[in-house]
C-alpha positions in Angstrom: 17.0 -12.9 31.6 20.6 -11.6 32.9 21.3 -8.5 34.4 22.7 -5.9 31.4 25.7 -5.1 33.3 26.6 -8.9 33.2 26.0 -9.4 29.8 29.6 -7.6 28.9 31.4 -10.6 30.1 29.8 -12.8 28.7 32.3 -14.9 26.2 31.3 -14.4 22.5 30.1 -18.1 22.3 27.8 -17.5 25.0 23.5 -18.0 24.0 21.3 -15.6 24.6 18.0 -15.7 24.4 15.8 -12.7 22.5 14.6 -11.3 25.4 18.6 -10.3 26.5 19.0 -9.9 22.6 15.8 -7.5 22.6 16.6 -5.3 25.2 20.1 -5.4 23.9 19.2 -3.4 20.9 15.9 -1.5 22.6 13.7 -3.2 20.3 10.4 -6.1 21.0 11.0 -8.9 20.1 8.6 -9.7 17.6 10.0 -6.7 15.7 13.8 -9.3 16.2 11.9 -12.3 14.7 10.9 -9.8 11.6 14.5 -8.8 11.3 15.7 -12.5 11.3 13.0 -13.3 8.3 13.5 -10.5 6.4 17.7 -9.0 7.0 20.4 -11.2 5.4 22.9 -9.6 7.8 21.0 -10.6 10.8 22.7 -12.9 13.5 21.6 -16.4 13.0 19.3 -18.0 15.8 20.4 -21.3 16.9 17.5 -24.0 17.5 17.9 -26.1 20.9 14.8 -27.7 21.0 11.3 -27.4 19.7 10.9 -24.0 21.8 14.3 -22.8 22.3 16.1 -20.6 20.6 19.2 -18.7 21.2 21.9 -16.8 19.8 25.4 -16.1 20.1 26.2 -13.2 22.4 29.7 -12.7 19.5 26.9 -12.4 16.6 24.7 -10.1 18.9 28.0 -7.6 19.8 28.7 -7.7 16.1 25.0 -7.0 14.8 24.8 -4.5 17.1 28.2 -2.9 16.2 27.4 -2.9 12.6 24.0 -0.7 13.2 25.9 1.7 15.1 28.6 2.5 12.3 
C-alpha cells in the first residue's frame, strides 16, 4: 500500500487496491466489499484479473466527499 500521504498526489484515474481504500475511509475490507454489493452509490470495482480488483481514485474521492457532506 502506498503511504497515505502520497494518495493526495495520485491522479483521479489511478487505480488503488481495496486495502488503500479501506485505510482512507477507516473501515475494514470486508465492510467495503459488503457496501459494494449493497450500496448503489459505492464506487464500482474494476476487475484486472481473477484475483485483482482496483478502484479509480477519482471515484474513491467522490465517495468520501459524498459521505462527508
